[in-house]
N, C-alpha and C positions, 0 to 999 in steps of 0.2 A: 292649870288650865280648864276649861269646861268646854265641853264638846257635846252638841247637839247633833243626834241622827236620825234621821226618819227611815221606817222601812226597816227597822233594826232587829226584827225578831228572826232573822232567816238570810241566808245567800251573804251578799256583800256588806249589805247592811253590819247582819250579825259580825262578818269576818272584821271589819274595820271597827265595831265595837271595843270587840277583843283586841284589836292593835293597839287602841289608845288606854283600854283599859290595863293591860299589861306595864305600861309606863306610870301605872297610877293616877292617872287622870279623873276627874269629875266628869261621868255621864250623865246626858240626861236622854231619854230612850222615848222611841215613839213608834208606834206600829197599830194595825187595824184590830189584829187578834190579842186581845187583853190575856188570855192562856197563855198563848207563846210567847209575848212578852214579857210575862211574870217568869217563865220558864229559861228565857235567855238572860233575866237578870239574875235568877240563881244561878243558873252554870256561871256566869261571868264571876259573880260575888264569890262564889266557892275557888274558883280557878286564879283569881288575881283580887284577893283580902286587900291590897291595899288601894285598890280604887274604890270611888264612892259611885254608886248606882242610884238613880232616878228614874222613875219613867210615866207614861200614862197615853193611855190608848185613845186614839183618835182615829177617825175613818178621814182621811185627807181628801178624800174624792167629794167631802163636804166644805164648801168655802167656811159654814158656821165652825164647824168642828176643827178645821183649821184655825179657826181665829180665837177660839178655845184653847187649843195648845199654845198658841203664842202668847195667851195672855197667862197662861199657866206658867210658860218660863218667865215674862217678865214680872211677874207677880213675885219672884223669888231674888230679884234685883240681882243677879249674878252677872259677871263679865261674859259673854260667851265669846271665845276666842275661836272655836269651828263650829261653821256648821255644815252638815253634808245632808244635803237634800237628795236621798236615796230611795224614796219611795216610787214604784211603779210596778207595771204588770206588763205580761205579753200575751197578747192575743193573734194569734195567726190568722191569715185572709188576705186576700186582695180586694182591690177597689173595686173591681168589677163584681165579687161575687160575696163580701164579706156582711153579716147581717146589719140591718139599720141601727144604727145606736152604737155601733163601735167605737167609731171616730170619737164621739161625745167621751164613750167611756175610757177612752184611750188620751184624750186629752185632760180630764176631769183630772187623771192620777199621775200620768206622767208630764204633765206641765203646769196645772193649775194649781197643784199641792205645793210645788217648786215657788212658783209666782207670789202666791198670797202668802205663805208662811214667812219666805223673804221680804215680803212688802212690810209685814206687820212688825218684823224685827229691825228693820233698818233704821227707823229712828232711832233706835236704842244704842245701834252698834254705830253709829256715825257719833253720838255722844260719848262712847265710850274713851277715856281716856287714852291717850297715845302710850303703848309701851314699845321701847324699842322701835320708834318710828312705824309701828304699825297698829291696828284695830283688831282687824279679825280677818277670818278667810274662807271665805264659802266655795264648796265645791258640789257642783252638779252635776249628778249620774247620768251622763247621755249615753251614747250608745254609737257602737260603729256604724250602725243604721242612721244615726244621725248626718254622718257624712259620704254614705254609699247605699242608695236603693237597692234592693235584694227581692226576688220571687218571693210571694207570701207575707210582704213584709206590710204592705197596706196602711191601716190606721195608725200602725204601732210607729211605722218609720215616719210616717207623718208628724206623729206626735213629737218624736226623738229629735226630728227637724227643727221642731219648734223650740225646745228646749234648748237645743245648741243656740238657737239664736237669741233666746232670753239670756243664756249667759254671757254670749258676746257684748250683747249691748248692756249687761250689768257692768261685765269689766272694764268697759271705756267710761261708764258714768261714776263708779266708784272709786277710781285711780286717784282723785281727788282728795277722797276721805282715808287714804290709806288702808282701805280693805280690800283684800286680794280674791280675786274670782278664778276657779278653773274647773274649765270642764273635762270630766272623765269619760272616756271614749272607748269602752273596751268591747273586744269582740266576743267568741263563745266563750261564758264562763260557767262553771258546772254548778248550775241553781237549780232550784224545784222547777223550772220551765223546763229543764231537760230530761224529767223524771228518772227513768231507769237507764238512763244513758251510760253504757258500759266506757269508764275513761281511764282502764287500766292501763292503755296504751299513751295516757298524757296527750288525747288527742284537741282537749279543749282546756282553758285554764282552768285555777282553782280561785276561789273568791280571794282566799289570803293573798294572793298576787295583787288585786286590784288594792286591797285594804294596804297594803307594803307601800305602795305607789302614792297614797293618799295621803298614809302616814308619813313619808319623805317628804313631800311636797310640803307639807304644813310645818316642817323643822328646818326649812332654810334660811337664810338671812333677810331681813326686812327689804333688803336691796332686790331680792329675785323673786320673782312671780312666774311660776308655770301656770301659762295659758291653757294646754291642751295635755291632758295624757292619754296618748293613744297605744291601746295595747292590744296585738293580735297572737292568737296561738300560733306557737312555733311553724306548723304547717301551714298556713295561713287559713283564712277563713271557712268556714262550713258552706 
């Protein structure tokens, strides 16, 4: 299987890459930071020598660079079995007080990166021959913020609501082509956004928890599509 993952150099993206690498799949990774991406690829190759690792750095806030990454993938003439649109970031703030331009930044990375990459790859995904009555599976990393507004969510929450809407529309459009679409809606996950948070009490989830759910959903029968993966910390949202 060939797995494409954006935002793959850290957090949920890196954990998801590790889950699929452990199964010996071929991974095509993307992240804005080329050095961090190289380090991630090196780590995965050492830990999972049975996997094949390919990577290309790209700033997916840029439509042009997103198209270049898509072209890089298409040039390889591979069958894309799984696309994980994970690229994203969080900037705290409220609608009343966040700096001008924050909404645009959030939309560029949290929505448009997934939108433009998916649109560039869809013609090839649709043309792929059916294998066991399915063609590909798209995962969009949404958030609990996609369905529940919270203080200091601001532009981030708006962008994640939009990504969830994109995912729902995509699901309906692609049923006829045997392409699965899944929205992943995690609550608090221990990633760089949490800085030096002390999680010794397991108050928030590990990135590997999300990766495990994505990996599992990707291995169901062709008759089953998990439309939403909703995960919250055991003690609830922070």
